[in-house]
PyMOL CGO cylinders between C-alpha atoms (Angstrom):
from pymol import cmd
from pymol.cgo import CYLINDER

trace = [
    CYLINDER, 104.68, 47.96, 135.51, 103.53, 48.47, 139.09, 0.3, 1, 1, 1, 1, 1, 1,
    CYLINDER, 103.53, 48.47, 139.09, 101.80, 46.12, 141.55, 0.3, 1, 1, 1, 1, 1, 1,
    CYLINDER, 101.80, 46.12, 141.55, 98.57, 46.81, 139.80, 0.3, 1, 1, 1, 1, 1, 1,
    CYLINDER, 98.57, 46.81, 139.80, 98.67, 45.25, 136.40, 0.3, 1, 1, 1, 1, 1, 1,
    CYLINDER, 98.67, 45.25, 136.40, 98.31, 47.78, 133.62, 0.3, 1, 1, 1, 1, 1, 1,
    CYLINDER, 98.31, 47.78, 133.62, 97.42, 47.14, 130.03, 0.3, 1, 1, 1, 1, 1, 1,
    CYLINDER, 97.42, 47.14, 130.03, 98.77, 49.00, 126.97, 0.3, 1, 1, 1, 1, 1, 1,
    CYLINDER, 98.77, 49.00, 126.97, 95.85, 50.45, 124.99, 0.3, 1, 1, 1, 1, 1, 1,
    CYLINDER, 95.85, 50.45, 124.99, 95.63, 52.78, 121.97, 0.3, 1, 1, 1, 1, 1, 1,
    CYLINDER, 95.63, 52.78, 121.97, 99.12, 53.87, 120.96, 0.3, 1, 1, 1, 1, 1, 1,
    CYLINDER, 99.12, 53.87, 120.96, 100.89, 53.51, 124.27, 0.3, 1, 1, 1, 1, 1, 1,
    CYLINDER, 100.89, 53.51, 124.27, 98.26, 54.74, 126.74, 0.3, 1, 1, 1, 1, 1, 1,
    CYLINDER, 98.26, 54.74, 126.74, 98.44, 52.80, 129.99, 0.3, 1, 1, 1, 1, 1, 1,
    CYLINDER, 98.44, 52.80, 129.99, 95.22, 52.08, 131.86, 0.3, 1, 1, 1, 1, 1, 1,
    CYLINDER, 95.22, 52.08, 131.86, 94.30, 49.98, 134.83, 0.3, 1, 1, 1, 1, 1, 1,
    CYLINDER, 94.30, 49.98, 134.83, 93.17, 46.40, 134.39, 0.3, 1, 1, 1, 1, 1, 1,
    CYLINDER, 93.17, 46.40, 134.39, 89.59, 47.38, 135.22, 0.3, 1, 1, 1, 1, 1, 1,
    CYLINDER, 89.59, 47.38, 135.22, 89.59, 49.70, 132.25, 0.3, 1, 1, 1, 1, 1, 1,
    CYLINDER, 89.59, 49.70, 132.25, 91.37, 47.31, 129.90, 0.3, 1, 1, 1, 1, 1, 1,
    CYLINDER, 91.37, 47.31, 129.90, 90.30, 47.00, 126.31, 0.3, 1, 1, 1, 1, 1, 1,
    CYLINDER, 90.30, 47.00, 126.31, 87.07, 45.06, 126.19, 0.3, 1, 1, 1, 1, 1, 1,
    CYLINDER, 87.07, 45.06, 126.19, 85.99, 43.09, 123.19, 0.3, 1, 1, 1, 1, 1, 1,
    CYLINDER, 85.99, 43.09, 123.19, 82.75, 44.27, 121.66, 0.3, 1, 1, 1, 1, 1, 1,
    CYLINDER, 82.75, 44.27, 121.66, 79.68, 42.15, 121.94, 0.3, 1, 1, 1, 1, 1, 1,
    CYLINDER, 79.68, 42.15, 121.94, 78.42, 40.42, 118.79, 0.3, 1, 1, 1, 1, 1, 1,
    CYLINDER, 78.42, 40.42, 118.79, 75.50, 42.82, 118.76, 0.3, 1, 1, 1, 1, 1, 1,
    CYLINDER, 75.50, 42.82, 118.76, 77.89, 45.82, 118.77, 0.3, 1, 1, 1, 1, 1, 1,
    CYLINDER, 77.89, 45.82, 118.77, 79.96, 44.26, 115.97, 0.3, 1, 1, 1, 1, 1, 1,
    CYLINDER, 79.96, 44.26, 115.97, 76.80, 43.69, 113.93, 0.3, 1, 1, 1, 1, 1, 1,
    CYLINDER, 76.80, 43.69, 113.93, 75.65, 47.30, 114.50, 0.3, 1, 1, 1, 1, 1, 1,
    CYLINDER, 75.65, 47.30, 114.50, 79.09, 48.65, 113.52, 0.3, 1, 1, 1, 1, 1, 1,
    CYLINDER, 79.09, 48.65, 113.52, 79.16, 46.50, 110.37, 0.3, 1, 1, 1, 1, 1, 1,
    CYLINDER, 79.16, 46.50, 110.37, 75.66, 47.68, 109.33, 0.3, 1, 1, 1, 1, 1, 1,
    CYLINDER, 75.66, 47.68, 109.33, 76.57, 51.31, 109.99, 0.3, 1, 1, 1, 1, 1, 1,
    CYLINDER, 76.57, 51.31, 109.99, 79.76, 50.97, 107.94, 0.3, 1, 1, 1, 1, 1, 1,
    CYLINDER, 79.76, 50.97, 107.94, 77.85, 49.24, 105.12, 0.3, 1, 1, 1, 1, 1, 1,
    CYLINDER, 77.85, 49.24, 105.12, 75.28, 52.05, 105.10, 0.3, 1, 1, 1, 1, 1, 1,
    CYLINDER, 75.28, 52.05, 105.10, 78.00, 54.71, 104.95, 0.3, 1, 1, 1, 1, 1, 1,
    CYLINDER, 78.00, 54.71, 104.95, 79.71, 52.91, 102.05, 0.3, 1, 1, 1, 1, 1, 1,
    CYLINDER, 79.71, 52.91, 102.05, 76.34, 52.64, 100.28, 0.3, 1, 1, 1, 1, 1, 1,
    CYLINDER, 76.34, 52.64, 100.28, 75.76, 56.40, 100.71, 0.3, 1, 1, 1, 1, 1, 1,
    CYLINDER, 75.76, 56.40, 100.71, 79.27, 57.39, 99.60, 0.3, 1, 1, 1, 1, 1, 1,
    CYLINDER, 79.27, 57.39, 99.60, 78.41, 58.00, 95.88, 0.3, 1, 1, 1, 1, 1, 1,
    CYLINDER, 78.41, 58.00, 95.88, 75.45, 60.24, 96.83, 0.3, 1, 1, 1, 1, 1, 1,
    CYLINDER, 75.45, 60.24, 96.83, 77.56, 62.04, 99.40, 0.3, 1, 1, 1, 1, 1, 1,
    CYLINDER, 77.56, 62.04, 99.40, 80.34, 62.65, 96.89, 0.3, 1, 1, 1, 1, 1, 1,
    CYLINDER, 80.34, 62.65, 96.89, 77.85, 63.81, 94.24, 0.3, 1, 1, 1, 1, 1, 1,
    CYLINDER, 77.85, 63.81, 94.24, 76.34, 66.25, 96.75, 0.3, 1, 1, 1, 1, 1, 1,
    CYLINDER, 76.34, 66.25, 96.75, 79.80, 67.48, 97.72, 0.3, 1, 1, 1, 1, 1, 1,
    CYLINDER, 79.80, 67.48, 97.72, 80.67, 68.09, 94.03, 0.3, 1, 1, 1, 1, 1, 1,
    CYLINDER, 80.67, 68.09, 94.03, 77.42, 70.04, 93.54, 0.3, 1, 1, 1, 1, 1, 1,
    CYLINDER, 77.42, 70.04, 93.54, 78.16, 72.19, 96.58, 0.3, 1, 1, 1, 1, 1, 1,
    CYLINDER, 78.16, 72.19, 96.58, 81.69, 72.87, 95.32, 0.3, 1, 1, 1, 1, 1, 1,
    CYLINDER, 81.69, 72.87, 95.32, 80.33, 73.83, 91.88, 0.3, 1, 1, 1, 1, 1, 1,
    CYLINDER, 80.33, 73.83, 91.88, 77.78, 76.17, 93.48, 0.3, 1, 1, 1, 1, 1, 1,
    CYLINDER, 77.78, 76.17, 93.48, 80.50, 77.74, 95.61, 0.3, 1, 1, 1, 1, 1, 1,
    CYLINDER, 80.50, 77.74, 95.61, 82.59, 78.28, 92.48, 0.3, 1, 1, 1, 1, 1, 1,
    CYLINDER, 82.59, 78.28, 92.48, 79.68, 80.22, 90.91, 0.3, 1, 1, 1, 1, 1, 1,
    CYLINDER, 79.68, 80.22, 90.91, 79.06, 82.27, 94.06, 0.3, 1, 1, 1, 1, 1, 1,
    CYLINDER, 79.06, 82.27, 94.06, 81.51, 85.15, 93.29, 0.3, 1, 1, 1, 1, 1, 1,
    CYLINDER, 81.51, 85.15, 93.29, 79.90, 85.70, 89.86, 0.3, 1, 1, 1, 1, 1, 1,
    CYLINDER, 79.90, 85.70, 89.86, 76.42, 85.60, 91.39, 0.3, 1, 1, 1, 1, 1, 1,
    CYLINDER, 76.42, 85.60, 91.39, 77.50, 88.16, 94.00, 0.3, 1, 1, 1, 1, 1, 1,
    CYLINDER, 77.50, 88.16, 94.00, 78.93, 90.40, 91.25, 0.3, 1, 1, 1, 1, 1, 1,
    CYLINDER, 78.93, 90.40, 91.25, 75.65, 90.11, 89.29, 0.3, 1, 1, 1, 1, 1, 1,
    CYLINDER, 75.65, 90.11, 89.29, 73.70, 90.99, 92.43, 0.3, 1, 1, 1, 1, 1, 1,
    CYLINDER, 73.70, 90.99, 92.43, 75.87, 94.06, 93.03, 0.3, 1, 1, 1, 1, 1, 1,
    CYLINDER, 75.87, 94.06, 93.03, 75.30, 95.25, 89.46, 0.3, 1, 1, 1, 1, 1, 1,
    CYLINDER, 75.30, 95.25, 89.46, 71.53, 94.71, 89.81, 0.3, 1, 1, 1, 1, 1, 1,
    CYLINDER, 71.53, 94.71, 89.81, 71.48, 96.60, 93.12, 0.3, 1, 1, 1, 1, 1, 1,
    CYLINDER, 71.48, 96.60, 93.12, 73.44, 99.48, 91.57, 0.3, 1, 1, 1, 1, 1, 1,
    CYLINDER, 73.44, 99.48, 91.57, 70.89, 99.71, 88.75, 0.3, 1, 1, 1, 1, 1, 1,
    CYLINDER, 70.89, 99.71, 88.75, 68.05, 99.60, 91.25, 0.3, 1, 1, 1, 1, 1, 1,
    CYLINDER, 68.05, 99.60, 91.25, 69.61, 102.36, 93.34, 0.3, 1, 1, 1, 1, 1, 1,
    CYLINDER, 69.61, 102.36, 93.34, 70.06, 104.49, 90.20, 0.3, 1, 1, 1, 1, 1, 1,
    CYLINDER, 70.06, 104.49, 90.20, 66.41, 103.97, 89.25, 0.3, 1, 1, 1, 1, 1, 1,
    CYLINDER, 66.41, 103.97, 89.25, 65.28, 104.83, 92.78, 0.3, 1, 1, 1, 1, 1, 1,
    CYLINDER, 65.28, 104.83, 92.78, 67.42, 108.00, 92.78, 0.3, 1, 1, 1, 1, 1, 1,
    CYLINDER, 67.42, 108.00, 92.78, 65.98, 109.05, 89.42, 0.3, 1, 1, 1, 1, 1, 1,
    CYLINDER, 65.98, 109.05, 89.42, 62.43, 108.33, 90.60, 0.3, 1, 1, 1, 1, 1, 1,
    CYLINDER, 62.43, 108.33, 90.60, 62.95, 110.24, 93.85, 0.3, 1, 1, 1, 1, 1, 1,
    CYLINDER, 62.95, 110.24, 93.85, 64.28, 113.24, 91.92, 0.3, 1, 1, 1, 1, 1, 1,
    CYLINDER, 64.28, 113.24, 91.92, 61.23, 113.17, 89.65, 0.3, 1, 1, 1, 1, 1, 1,
    CYLINDER, 61.23, 113.17, 89.65, 58.83, 112.83, 92.58, 0.3, 1, 1, 1, 1, 1, 1,
    CYLINDER, 58.83, 112.83, 92.58, 60.51, 115.55, 94.62, 0.3, 1, 1, 1, 1, 1, 1,
    CYLINDER, 60.51, 115.55, 94.62, 60.54, 117.81, 91.55, 0.3, 1, 1, 1, 1, 1, 1,
    CYLINDER, 60.54, 117.81, 91.55, 56.82, 117.21, 91.04, 0.3, 1, 1, 1, 1, 1, 1,
    CYLINDER, 56.82, 117.21, 91.04, 56.11, 117.89, 94.71, 0.3, 1, 1, 1, 1, 1, 1,
    CYLINDER, 56.11, 117.89, 94.71, 58.16, 121.09, 94.74, 0.3, 1, 1, 1, 1, 1, 1,
    CYLINDER, 58.16, 121.09, 94.74, 56.58, 122.22, 91.48, 0.3, 1, 1, 1, 1, 1, 1,
    CYLINDER, 56.58, 122.22, 91.48, 53.09, 121.48, 92.82, 0.3, 1, 1, 1, 1, 1, 1,
    CYLINDER, 53.09, 121.48, 92.82, 53.82, 123.34, 96.05, 0.3, 1, 1, 1, 1, 1, 1,
    CYLINDER, 53.82, 123.34, 96.05, 55.19, 126.33, 94.12, 0.3, 1, 1, 1, 1, 1, 1,
    CYLINDER, 55.19, 126.33, 94.12, 52.01, 126.38, 92.03, 0.3, 1, 1, 1, 1, 1, 1,
    CYLINDER, 52.01, 126.38, 92.03, 49.86, 126.28, 95.16, 0.3, 1, 1, 1, 1, 1, 1,
    CYLINDER, 49.86, 126.28, 95.16, 51.89, 128.99, 96.89, 0.3, 1, 1, 1, 1, 1, 1,
    CYLINDER, 51.89, 128.99, 96.89, 51.62, 131.12, 93.75, 0.3, 1, 1, 1, 1, 1, 1,
    CYLINDER, 51.62, 131.12, 93.75, 47.85, 130.56, 93.69, 0.3, 1, 1, 1, 1, 1, 1,
    CYLINDER, 47.85, 130.56, 93.69, 47.52, 131.53, 97.38, 0.3, 1, 1, 1, 1, 1, 1,
    CYLINDER, 47.52, 131.53, 97.38, 49.66, 134.61, 96.74, 0.3, 1, 1, 1, 1, 1, 1,
    CYLINDER, 49.66, 134.61, 96.74, 47.43, 135.61, 93.80, 0.3, 1, 1, 1, 1, 1, 1,
    CYLINDER, 47.43, 135.61, 93.80, 44.30, 135.13, 95.92, 0.3, 1, 1, 1, 1, 1, 1,
    CYLINDER, 44.30, 135.13, 95.92, 45.72, 137.24, 98.76, 0.3, 1, 1, 1, 1, 1, 1,
    CYLINDER, 45.72, 137.24, 98.76, 46.68, 139.97, 96.30, 0.3, 1, 1, 1, 1, 1, 1,
    CYLINDER, 46.68, 139.97, 96.30, 43.19, 139.93, 94.78, 0.3, 1, 1, 1, 1, 1, 1,
    CYLINDER, 43.19, 139.93, 94.78, 41.64, 140.05, 98.24, 0.3, 1, 1, 1, 1, 1, 1,
    CYLINDER, 41.64, 140.05, 98.24, 43.88, 142.97, 99.22, 0.3, 1, 1, 1, 1, 1, 1,
    CYLINDER, 43.88, 142.97, 99.22, 42.96, 144.86, 96.06, 0.3, 1, 1, 1, 1, 1, 1,
    CYLINDER, 42.96, 144.86, 96.06, 39.26, 144.19, 96.63, 0.3, 1, 1, 1, 1, 1, 1,
    CYLINDER, 39.26, 144.19, 96.63, 39.48, 145.30, 100.26, 0.3, 1, 1, 1, 1, 1, 1,
    CYLINDER, 39.48, 145.30, 100.26, 41.41, 148.42, 99.31, 0.3, 1, 1, 1, 1, 1, 1,
    CYLINDER, 41.41, 148.42, 99.31, 38.76, 149.26, 96.68, 0.3, 1, 1, 1, 1, 1, 1,
    CYLINDER, 38.76, 149.26, 96.68, 35.98, 148.79, 99.23, 0.3, 1, 1, 1, 1, 1, 1,
    CYLINDER, 35.98, 148.79, 99.23, 37.72, 150.97, 101.80, 0.3, 1, 1, 1, 1, 1, 1,
    CYLINDER, 37.72, 150.97, 101.80, 38.23, 153.67, 99.18, 0.3, 1, 1, 1, 1, 1, 1,
    CYLINDER, 38.23, 153.67, 99.18, 34.57, 153.46, 98.08, 0.3, 1, 1, 1, 1, 1, 1,
    CYLINDER, 34.57, 153.46, 98.08, 33.12, 153.78, 101.58, 0.3, 1, 1, 1, 1, 1, 1,
    CYLINDER, 33.12, 153.78, 101.58, 34.24, 157.07, 103.17, 0.3, 1, 1, 1, 1, 1, 1,
    CYLINDER, 34.24, 157.07, 103.17, 33.51, 156.09, 106.76, 0.3, 1, 1, 1, 1, 1, 1,
    CYLINDER, 33.51, 156.09, 106.76, 35.31, 152.73, 106.47, 0.3, 1, 1, 1, 1, 1, 1,
    CYLINDER, 35.31, 152.73, 106.47, 38.76, 154.35, 106.25, 0.3, 1, 1, 1, 1, 1, 1,
    CYLINDER, 38.76, 154.35, 106.25, 38.24, 156.33, 109.46, 0.3, 1, 1, 1, 1, 1, 1,
    CYLINDER, 38.24, 156.33, 109.46, 36.85, 153.24, 111.24, 0.3, 1, 1, 1, 1, 1, 1,
    CYLINDER, 36.85, 153.24, 111.24, 39.91, 151.21, 110.25, 0.3, 1, 1, 1, 1, 1, 1,
    CYLINDER, 39.91, 151.21, 110.25, 42.30, 153.95, 111.36, 0.3, 1, 1, 1, 1, 1, 1,
    CYLINDER, 42.30, 153.95, 111.36, 40.59, 154.30, 114.75, 0.3, 1, 1, 1, 1, 1, 1,
    CYLINDER, 40.59, 154.30, 114.75, 40.53, 150.51, 115.31, 0.3, 1, 1, 1, 1, 1, 1,
    CYLINDER, 40.53, 150.51, 115.31, 44.26, 150.37, 114.42, 0.3, 1, 1, 1, 1, 1, 1,
    CYLINDER, 44.26, 150.37, 114.42, 44.94, 153.09, 116.98, 0.3, 1, 1, 1, 1, 1, 1,
    CYLINDER, 44.94, 153.09, 116.98, 43.00, 151.11, 119.61, 0.3, 1, 1, 1, 1, 1, 1,
    CYLINDER, 43.00, 151.11, 119.61, 45.04, 148.00, 118.85, 0.3, 1, 1, 1, 1, 1, 1,
    CYLINDER, 45.04, 148.00, 118.85, 48.33, 149.94, 119.16, 0.3, 1, 1, 1, 1, 1, 1,
    CYLINDER, 48.33, 149.94, 119.16, 47.27, 151.39, 122.52, 0.3, 1, 1, 1, 1, 1, 1,
    CYLINDER, 47.27, 151.39, 122.52, 46.42, 147.92, 123.92, 0.3, 1, 1, 1, 1, 1, 1,
    CYLINDER, 46.42, 147.92, 123.92, 49.67, 146.35, 122.76, 0.3, 1, 1, 1, 1, 1, 1,
    CYLINDER, 49.67, 146.35, 122.76, 52.37, 146.16, 125.50, 0.3, 1, 1, 1, 1, 1, 1,
]
cmd.load_cgo(trace, "trace")
């Protein structure tokens, strides 16, 4: 030891005398004893909770597998529903396009009949088409 007196504390650690191990006050001892008593009193509940957590963790892989299977079924149902909906939409659009096509054909036939029935109408259409072609760049 040096001129300053040193004290051995906690498994061989040397500290100065000013920092030497101090005895706790009676109040600190009482607080420590009450805290320790409370922890001992809670030990059975703590152990029971720990066992429950461990049991839940043991069931977790099976629960994850069940969730994966449920999600796979859900995705299959969604795919099937989307195919049905898209098929209905495409079918509805095809019906509408067919209806528009039929209406345009009927309109063309009606217009052609009118032009054929009115002798002057054909010449008027031909002259207006020639005017349009002249104006086009």
